[in-house]
C-alpha positions as a printed NumPy array, in Angstrom:
array([[-22.881, -19.762,  62.429],
       [-20.786, -22.265,  63.24 ],
       [-17.012, -21.976,  62.583],
       [-14.737, -24.79 ,  61.083],
       [-11.882, -24.995,  63.058],
       [-10.239, -27.147,  60.401],
       [-10.607, -24.725,  57.488],
       [ -9.56 , -21.897,  59.492],
       [ -6.046, -24.288,  61.216],
       [ -5.36 , -24.749,  57.217],
       [ -5.469, -21.184,  56.295],
       [ -3.471, -20.212,  59.4  ],
       [ -0.789, -22.737,  58.218],
       [ -0.367, -21.709,  54.6  ],
       [ -0.424, -17.851,  55.836],
       [  2.517, -18.741,  58.232],
       [  4.632, -20.74 ,  56.243],
       [  3.694, -19.248,  52.195],
       [  6.539, -17.339,  50.763],
       [  8.479, -17.186,  54.097],
       [ 12.178, -17.807,  54.481],
       [ 13.313, -20.069,  56.954],
       [ 14.422, -17.234,  59.528],
       [ 10.912, -15.557,  59.238],
       [  9.233, -19.335,  61.01 ],
       [  8.583, -19.605,  64.187],
       [ 10.872, -22.355,  66.281],
       [  7.669, -24.603,  65.722],
       [  7.449, -24.428,  62.196],
       [ 11.438, -24.223,  61.65 ],
       [ 11.387, -27.535,  63.174],
       [  8.841, -28.8  ,  61.08 ],
       [ 10.033, -27.895,  57.761],
       [ 13.962, -28.678,  58.433],
       [ 12.485, -32.541,  59.149],
       [ 10.194, -32.782,  56.082],
       [ 12.32 , -31.056,  53.685],
       [ 15.804, -32.244,  53.336],
       [ 18.308, -30.123,  52.1  ],
       [ 15.909, -27.093,  52.729],
       [ 17.632, -23.537,  51.36 ],
       [ 17.151, -21.494,  54.229],
       [ 18.022, -18.271,  52.18 ],
       [ 14.913, -19.078,  49.744],
       [ 11.168, -18.812,  50.739],
       [  8.885, -21.579,  51.055],
       [  5.893, -22.479,  48.998],
       [  2.394, -23.367,  50.732],
       [ -0.814, -23.772,  49.385],
       [ -4.536, -25.556,  49.719],
       [ -4.737, -29.137,  48.1  ],
       [ -8.282, -29.34 ,  46.268],
       [-11.411, -30.82 ,  48.575],
       [-11.935, -34.407,  49.524],
       [ -8.246, -35.579,  49.145],
       [ -6.022, -36.632,  52.158],
       [ -3.692, -33.999,  51.998],
       [ -4.848, -30.748,  53.184],
       [ -1.813, -28.531,  52.509],
       [  1.345, -28.33 ,  50.279],
       [  5.249, -27.419,  51.315],
       [  7.455, -27.133,  48.997],
       [ 10.813, -25.39 ,  47.995],
       [ 11.94 , -25.948,  44.888],
       [ 11.57 , -29.812,  43.617],
       [ 11.077, -30.807,  47.247],
       [  7.4  , -31.351,  48.138],
       [  5.544, -32.575,  51.129],
       [  1.743, -33.162,  50.807],
       [  0.3  , -32.373,  54.693],
       [ -3.049, -33.953,  56.35 ],
       [ -3.713, -31.28 ,  59.269],
       [ -5.447, -32.254,  62.057],
       [ -6.365, -29.829,  65.106],
       [ -7.572, -29.551,  68.619],
       [ -8.716, -33.148,  69.723],
       [ -9.77 , -34.48 ,  66.231],
       [ -9.001, -38.615,  66.183],
       [-11.42 , -38.469,  62.893],
       [ -9.322, -39.993,  60.209],
       [-11.781, -41.136,  57.281],
       [-15.329, -41.266,  56.258],
       [-16.805, -43.039,  53.356],
       [-19.971, -44.812,  52.405],
       [-20.611, -48.534,  53.988],
       [-21.236, -49.694,  50.128],
       [-17.292, -48.824,  49.393],
       [-16.144, -49.689,  52.543],
       [-17.944, -53.443,  52.069],
       [-15.987, -53.539,  48.902],
       [-13.229, -52.796,  50.293],
       [-13.148, -55.562,  52.521],
       [-14.326, -58.007,  49.571],
       [-11.218, -56.744,  47.824],
       [ -9.163, -58.108,  50.527],
       [-10.672, -61.698,  50.836],
       [-13.226, -61.065,  53.377],
       [-15.841, -63.737,  53.175],
       [-19.67 , -63.215,  53.293],
       [-20.309, -64.369,  57.178],
       [-17.742, -61.427,  57.977],
       [-19.284, -59.06 ,  55.419],
       [-22.852, -59.653,  56.915],
       [-21.262, -59.056,  60.407],
       [-20.134, -55.795,  59.609],
       [-23.177, -54.943,  58.354],
       [-24.969, -56.157,  61.228],
       [-22.637, -53.993,  63.19 ],
       [-22.965, -51.45 ,  61.134],
       [-26.801, -50.614,  60.811],
       [-27.831, -52.175,  64.412],
       [-31.369, -52.977,  63.533],
       [-30.891, -56.744,  62.717],
       [-30.584, -55.967,  58.81 ],
       [-27.621, -55.592,  56.593],
       [-29.479, -52.882,  54.248],
       [-30.437, -50.71 ,  57.333],
       [-34.407, -51.195,  56.626],
       [-35.093, -52.333,  60.132],
       [-36.877, -50.15 ,  62.703],
       [-35.688, -51.272,  66.035],
       [-32.303, -49.44 ,  66.317],
       [-29.725, -50.357,  68.546],
       [-26.972, -48.338,  70.532],
       [-23.465, -49.348,  70.796],
       [-23.708, -51.577,  74.066],
       [-26.578, -52.982,  72.863],
       [-25.35 , -54.007,  69.64 ],
       [-21.951, -55.12 ,  70.995],
       [-24.194, -57.44 ,  73.635],
       [-26.253, -58.924,  70.812],
       [-23.788, -59.642,  68.132],
       [-20.666, -60.226,  71.   ],
       [-19.389, -63.705,  69.034],
       [-20.156, -62.502,  65.54 ],
       [-18.273, -58.99 ,  66.303],
       [-15.144, -60.459,  68.243],
       [-15.013, -63.17 ,  65.392],
       [-15.005, -60.054,  62.892],
       [-12.247, -58.343,  65.104],
       [-10.221, -61.454,  64.964],
       [-10.227, -61.54 ,  60.728],
       [ -9.91 , -57.815,  60.666],
       [ -6.43 , -58.07 ,  62.73 ],
       [ -5.207, -61.325,  61.43 ],
       [ -3.064, -60.041,  58.875],
       [ -0.221, -56.882,  58.596],
       [ -0.896, -56.407,  55.214],
       [ -4.255, -56.04 ,  55.729],
       [ -3.648, -53.511,  58.122],
       [ -1.2  , -51.47 ,  56.273],
       [ -4.111, -51.514,  53.547],
       [ -6.432, -50.341,  55.802],
       [ -4.073, -47.778,  57.477],
       [ -3.082, -46.464,  53.563],
       [ -6.685, -45.84 ,  52.928],
       [ -7.828, -44.401,  56.155],
       [ -4.484, -41.884,  56.449],
       [ -3.074, -41.415,  53.47 ],
       [ -4.356, -42.152,  50.231],
       [ -8.766, -42.177,  50.571],
       [-10.6  , -44.226,  48.662],
       [ -9.457, -42.766,  45.089],
       [ -6.287, -44.532,  44.075],
       [ -5.967, -41.833,  41.698],
       [ -5.863, -38.766,  43.87 ],
       [ -2.331, -37.629,  45.48 ],
       [ -1.702, -39.357,  48.682],
       [ -0.816, -37.4  ,  52.066],
       [  2.938, -38.408,  53.228],
       [  3.1  , -36.679,  56.876],
       [  0.411, -35.837,  59.326],
       [  0.634, -32.928,  61.366],
       [ -1.489, -32.658,  64.234],
       [ -1.626, -28.892,  65.74 ],
       [ -1.518, -25.275,  64.86 ],
       [  1.033, -22.87 ,  63.602],
       [  2.411, -22.102,  67.095],
       [  2.53 , -25.77 ,  68.531],
       [  2.177, -29.381,  66.792],
       [  3.197, -32.612,  66.319],
       [  3.886, -35.04 ,  63.364],
       [  4.722, -37.825,  61.508],
       [  5.381, -39.957,  58.065],
       [  4.116, -42.763,  56.686],
       [  7.283, -44.426,  56.848],
       [  7.296, -43.757,  61.02 ],
       [  3.438, -44.994,  61.041],
       [  4.117, -48.038,  59.086],
       [  6.746, -49.319,  61.244],
       [  4.674, -48.336,  64.263],
       [  1.971, -50.9  ,  62.813],
       [  4.129, -53.542,  61.938],
       [  5.547, -54.288,  65.315],
       [  2.567, -53.444,  67.914],
       [ -0.428, -55.234,  68.593],
       [ -3.683, -53.933,  69.613],
       [ -5.448, -57.239,  70.808],
       [ -6.854, -55.655,  73.756],
       [ -8.97 , -53.583,  71.843],
       [-11.747, -56.419,  71.785],
       [-14.592, -54.48 ,  72.907],
       [-14.479, -52.211,  70.085],
       [-14.484, -52.963,  66.273],
       [-10.902, -52.357,  65.166],
       [ -7.987, -52.421,  62.434],
       [ -4.943, -51.82 ,  64.772],
       [ -5.289, -48.66 ,  66.435],
       [ -8.244, -47.644,  63.87 ],
       [-11.692, -47.805,  65.571],
       [-14.704, -48.102,  63.544],
       [-18.33 , -46.952,  63.566],
       [-21.245, -45.933,  61.801],
       [-21.885, -42.007,  61.956],
       [-24.76 , -42.475,  63.025],
       [-27.487, -45.204,  64.459],
       [-30.672, -43.263,  65.998],
       [-31.049, -45.701,  68.353],
       [-34.706, -45.024,  69.86 ],
       [-35.437, -41.614,  68.125],
       [-36.132, -40.318,  64.809],
       [-33.43 , -40.733,  61.744],
       [-32.867, -37.083,  60.924],
       [-30.426, -37.768,  58.566],
       [-30.262, -41.323,  56.541],
       [-27.11 , -40.723,  54.991],
       [-25.288, -40.563,  58.092],
       [-26.538, -44.225,  58.753],
       [-24.854, -44.836,  55.507],
       [-21.39 , -43.414,  56.425],
       [-18.503, -45.398,  58.045],
       [-15.977, -43.353,  60.063],
       [-12.78 , -44.105,  61.123],
       [-10.909, -43.051,  64.517],
       [ -7.674, -42.884,  65.611],
       [ -8.295, -42.433,  69.396],
       [ -4.878, -42.175,  70.869],
       [ -3.036, -40.41 ,  68.01 ],
       [ -1.955, -37.429,  69.932],
       [ -0.193, -40.006,  72.178],
       [  1.469, -42.252,  69.627],
       [  3.098, -39.493,  67.534],
       [  5.176, -38.307,  70.091],
       [  6.076, -42.286,  70.856],
       [  6.586, -43.304,  67.108],
       [  8.936, -40.44 ,  66.66 ],
       [ 10.932, -41.032,  69.219],
       [ 11.497, -44.908,  68.029],
       [ 11.231, -44.438,  64.282],
       [ 13.256, -42.27 ,  61.693],
       [ 11.476, -39.816,  59.622]])
């Protein structure tokens, strides 16, 4: 049976934080809670509990009326988001992307020459890039034209998720109870406003976020058709970016 390291990490973080006073925390968690909970009362215990499934926050850390919603990442994890291709396309339409851009995305996503995944000749990532090079380059230009769209995209994949009615995360913590790095939504937003990712033309991306299908199954049997209809968003440099961002922008 495989072990879900993400769930184990959540449980360890909750055990390390819940009903603990400041002096009972290890130095790493002391630094973390001092940053995320302004005016922390060191004589009172902290509360920490798990959020409901399928929302961006994994745990809640609070003391009195001070509450933070934390998205946890661990290990080499750089996957930020997953959603159905249909809802992703609708999101693009809502943000003004035209039919040509939508068609380009779907050709890239399925890699089988169709926009609905019904083709039989499924190509791998390199072959897809070569076949649709001009369309993918044009789509990259469109996806990265507006900082406003970049911030909306980041909000969807990092903080809010697909459902606008759910409680968003406001802090990303990457690590374990013993060691981790973290950044706030404000810090990442400032970073996105100021930096360019024009060098990332070989991959389909929005700012630092890389967009891929979960699976294409090039030259092999389709094992799970649902995987072909999932959009996955990665942040490949998140571990390098968090310390850089924290050194330049206030929390």
